C-alpha positions as CSV (number, residue, x, y, z in Angstrom):
1,M,92.2,46.7,43.3
2,K,94.3,47.0,39.8
3,S,98.6,46.8,40.1
4,G,98.7,50.5,38.5
5,S,96.4,51.9,41.5
6,K,98.4,49.9,44.1
7,M,101.3,51.4,42.6
8,A,99.8,54.5,42.4
9,V,99.0,54.9,46.5
10,L,102.2,53.6,47.0
11,A,104.1,55.7,44.9
12,T,101.9,59.0,47.1
13,A,102.6,57.2,50.2
14,L,106.6,57.5,49.2
15,L,106.5,60.9,48.5
16,L,104.7,61.8,51.5
17,I,107.3,60.3,54.0
18,A,110.1,61.3,51.8
19,G,108.8,65.1,52.1
20,A,108.5,64.7,56.2
21,C,112.1,63.5,56.2
22,I,113.1,66.5,54.5
23,R,111.0,68.5,56.9
24,D,112.7,67.2,59.4
25,D,116.2,67.2,58.0
26,P,118.2,70.1,60.1
27,T,120.1,70.3,57.3
28,I,117.6,71.2,54.9
29,E,116.4,75.0,54.3
30,G,113.4,76.1,56.4
31,S,113.0,72.7,58.3
32,P,113.4,72.8,62.4
33,K,116.9,73.3,63.2
34,A,117.8,70.4,65.7
35,G,119.1,72.4,69.4
36,V,117.8,75.8,68.4
37,A,116.2,76.8,71.6
38,A,112.7,78.1,70.7
39,V,109.5,79.0,72.7
40,E,106.3,78.4,73.0
41,I,102.7,79.7,74.5
42,T,100.7,77.2,76.0
43,S,98.1,79.4,77.4
44,P,95.6,81.5,76.9
45,R,94.9,80.0,73.4
46,Q,95.0,82.8,70.3
47,G,92.0,85.5,70.6
48,A,90.8,84.7,74.5
49,R,88.9,86.5,75.8
50,L,89.6,86.9,79.3
51,N,88.0,88.7,82.2
52,G,90.1,91.2,84.7
53,N,93.5,92.4,83.8
54,V,96.3,90.0,84.6
55,V,97.6,87.4,81.9
56,G,98.6,84.2,83.6
57,L,101.1,83.2,80.2
58,D,102.1,79.3,80.3
59,L,105.3,78.6,78.5
60,E,107.4,75.9,77.3
61,A,111.2,76.1,76.3
62,Q,113.0,73.4,74.2
63,G,116.5,73.9,73.6
64,I,117.6,75.8,76.2
65,T,117.9,75.3,80.1
66,I,115.9,78.4,82.2
67,K,117.2,80.1,85.1
68,A,117.7,83.3,86.4
69,P,119.6,85.4,84.8
70,D,123.5,85.1,86.2
71,G,125.6,86.5,83.0
72,D,126.0,83.3,81.4
73,T,126.5,84.2,77.7
74,S,127.0,80.7,76.3
75,G,123.1,80.6,74.7
76,R,122.4,77.3,76.4
77,T,121.0,78.8,79.6
78,G,118.4,81.7,79.5
79,H,114.6,83.3,80.3
80,F,111.8,84.6,79.0
81,H,111.1,88.2,77.9
82,V,107.9,89.6,77.3
83,F,106.9,92.3,75.2
84,V,103.8,93.7,75.9
85,D,102.1,95.9,73.3
86,K,105.6,96.6,71.1
87,P,107.9,94.8,69.1
88,A,110.6,92.8,70.4
89,V,114.4,93.8,69.9
90,A,116.5,91.7,67.2
91,V,119.0,88.8,68.1
92,G,122.1,89.8,69.6
93,E,120.4,93.5,71.0
94,P,119.9,94.2,75.0
95,I,116.1,93.6,76.3
96,P,115.8,96.6,78.1
97,M,114.3,96.9,81.8
98,E,111.2,98.9,81.2
99,R,107.7,99.1,81.4
100,G,106.1,96.4,79.2
101,V,109.1,94.2,79.2
102,I,108.9,91.5,81.5
103,H,112.3,89.3,82.2
104,S,111.5,85.9,84.0
105,A,112.7,82.5,84.6
106,T,109.0,81.2,85.6
107,D,107.4,79.0,82.8
108,R,103.6,80.9,84.0
109,I,104.2,84.6,84.3
110,P,101.8,86.8,85.4
111,V,101.6,89.9,83.0
112,P,99.3,92.7,85.1
113,G,97.9,96.3,84.2
114,L,96.6,95.7,81.1
115,S,93.7,98.1,79.9
116,V,90.1,96.7,78.4
117,G,90.7,95.6,75.3
118,R,92.8,93.8,72.7
119,H,96.7,93.4,73.4
120,K,99.6,91.8,71.8
121,L,102.1,89.8,73.7
122,T,105.6,88.7,72.0
123,V,107.9,86.3,74.4
124,V,111.2,85.9,73.3
125,L,114.6,84.2,74.9
126,G,117.1,86.4,76.2
127,D,121.2,84.8,77.9
128,G,122.1,85.6,81.0
129,A,123.4,88.8,80.5
130,H,119.5,90.1,78.8
131,T,120.7,89.9,75.0
132,R,118.2,88.5,72.7
133,I,119.6,85.1,71.3
134,T,117.4,83.3,68.8
135,D,115.0,84.8,66.4
136,E,112.7,81.9,67.6
137,L,109.4,83.9,69.5
138,A,105.9,83.3,70.0
139,E,103.7,85.8,70.4
140,V,100.1,86.0,71.2
141,E,97.1,87.8,71.1
142,V,94.1,88.4,73.8
143,D,91.0,90.7,74.6
144,V,91.0,91.7,78.6
145,A,87.3,92.6,79.3
146,G,88.2,93.9,83.1
147,P,87.9,95.9,84.8
148,S,91.0,97.0,85.1
149,V,93.6,99.3,86.6
150,R,97.1,100.8,85.6
151,S,99.5,102.1,88.0
152,T,102.8,104.3,87.4
153,A,105.8,105.7,89.9
154,P,109.0,106.8,89.0
155,A,111.6,104.9,88.3
156,E,113.9,106.8,91.3
157,A,112.8,108.7,94.3
158,P,114.3,110.2,97.1
159,A,114.0,108.1,100.5
160,A,113.6,111.3,102.7
161,T,110.2,112.2,100.7
162,G,109.1,108.8,98.9
163,F,107.1,108.9,95.6
164,N,103.6,108.7,94.5
165,V,101.6,105.9,92.7
166,E,99.2,106.8,90.4
167,T,96.0,104.5,89.3
168,E,94.5,104.4,86.8
169,V,91.0,102.5,87.3
170,E,88.2,101.1,84.8
171,G,84.9,99.4,85.1
172,V,84.8,99.8,88.4
173,Q,83.9,102.6,91.3
174,L,86.4,103.0,93.9
175,A,84.8,103.6,97.6
176,P,86.1,103.4,101.4
177,A,85.7,100.1,102.3
178,A,83.7,101.9,105.7
179,T,81.3,102.9,103.5
180,D,81.0,100.5,100.1
181,T,77.3,100.0,99.5
182,G,78.2,98.7,95.9
183,A,77.0,95.6,94.4
184,P,79.6,92.9,94.1
185,G,81.7,93.7,91.3
186,T,80.9,97.1,90.8
187,T,83.1,98.8,93.4
188,G,85.9,98.1,95.8
189,H,89.5,99.8,96.5
190,L,93.3,99.8,96.4
191,H,95.6,97.8,98.2
192,L,99.4,98.5,97.5
193,I,101.2,95.7,98.2
194,I,105.4,96.3,98.8
195,D,107.7,93.4,98.2
196,P,105.5,90.6,98.7
197,P,107.5,87.3,98.5
198,S,105.5,86.3,95.4
199,P,103.1,87.8,93.2
200,P,99.6,88.1,94.4
201,A,96.9,86.0,93.3
202,A,92.9,85.8,94.1
203,D,92.6,83.6,96.3
204,G,89.8,84.8,98.3
205,Q,91.6,86.0,101.3
206,P,91.7,89.2,102.8
207,I,94.6,91.6,102.3
208,P,95.8,92.6,106.0
209,N,96.3,96.2,106.8
210,D,100.1,96.2,107.9
211,P,102.8,99.0,106.8
212,T,103.2,96.9,103.5
213,H,99.6,96.5,102.7
214,I,98.4,99.7,102.3
215,H,94.7,100.0,101.6
216,T,93.1,103.3,99.9
217,A,90.0,104.6,97.8
218,E,92.5,107.5,96.5
219,R,93.6,106.8,92.9
220,S,96.7,108.6,94.1
221,H,98.6,107.6,97.1
222,R,102.1,108.3,98.5
223,V,104.2,105.9,99.7
224,T,107.2,107.1,102.3
225,G,109.4,104.9,105.2
226,L,110.8,102.7,102.0
227,A,114.7,101.9,102.7
228,P,116.9,102.5,100.1
229,G,116.8,100.0,97.0
230,Q,115.3,98.4,94.8
231,H,111.2,98.0,95.9
232,T,108.1,96.3,94.1
233,I,105.0,97.4,94.5
234,W,101.3,95.6,93.4
235,V,98.6,98.0,93.1
236,V,95.4,95.2,93.3
237,L,91.8,95.8,93.4
238,G,89.5,94.4,96.3
239,D,86.2,94.7,97.3
240,K,84.9,96.0,100.7
241,A,85.5,92.7,102.8
242,H,89.5,93.5,101.3
243,V,89.1,90.0,98.8
244,P,91.1,90.7,95.8
245,F,89.0,90.5,92.9
246,N,88.3,87.2,90.9
247,P,89.9,87.2,88.3
248,L,92.7,89.2,89.2
249,V,93.3,93.3,88.9
250,A,96.2,94.2,89.5
251,D,99.6,96.2,87.9
252,R,102.8,96.3,89.7
253,V,105.3,99.2,89.4
254,V,109.2,99.1,90.2
255,V,110.6,102.1,92.2
256,T,114.6,102.6,93.2
257,V,114.5,104.7,96.2
258,R,118.1,106.9,97.0
């Protein structure tokens, strides 16, 4: 190789190295900033098509310690917030506790209650007082194939009368277990699981039948007898043997009983 060509190759290599250094320098505008809290979605991949209607969102955080909300506003600790099919609030704004916004300190977050079709999930970081702390975010769009269930309930209800959980079902026929003769995956019934210690899973185990596990083939079911306080109710689609559909088909409602 001629000396001129060697010099050109060497000059190009030096330029590439210099460019990489500039991009990695936190003092240069537009480069990644060292120590800035950020979040990354590691699964599912962009555009993934998923059966069932519960997306398992796997996350990684950098520059922050993830922990349950404890009022800390230093920015050194915080937790994840998932906005489902809605834009995230701006930095410095409080993050609401409402349907379509999930607060979690776990790095695998189930996102239930998705209808069949395309959905956009946006993840931001908030501090211990539920205020967004950085403009860094992560987004993914997925296609939900179903079946699906989507449940609603009042935010508050009197203890004396209870409340109704209403459920929309898509892609499957509801039938009582005793008379269900449908083919696998085409029929099933609902299970209302009250205050489970952890989210339900498609683990192949039959769902019990007791006061905290209600079986029904009706889209509307009245829940009574709960003590005052906040209650989380999962609505899970199961087959005639009371086994949850796999992949999981479920939704979640939160009700405060007064």
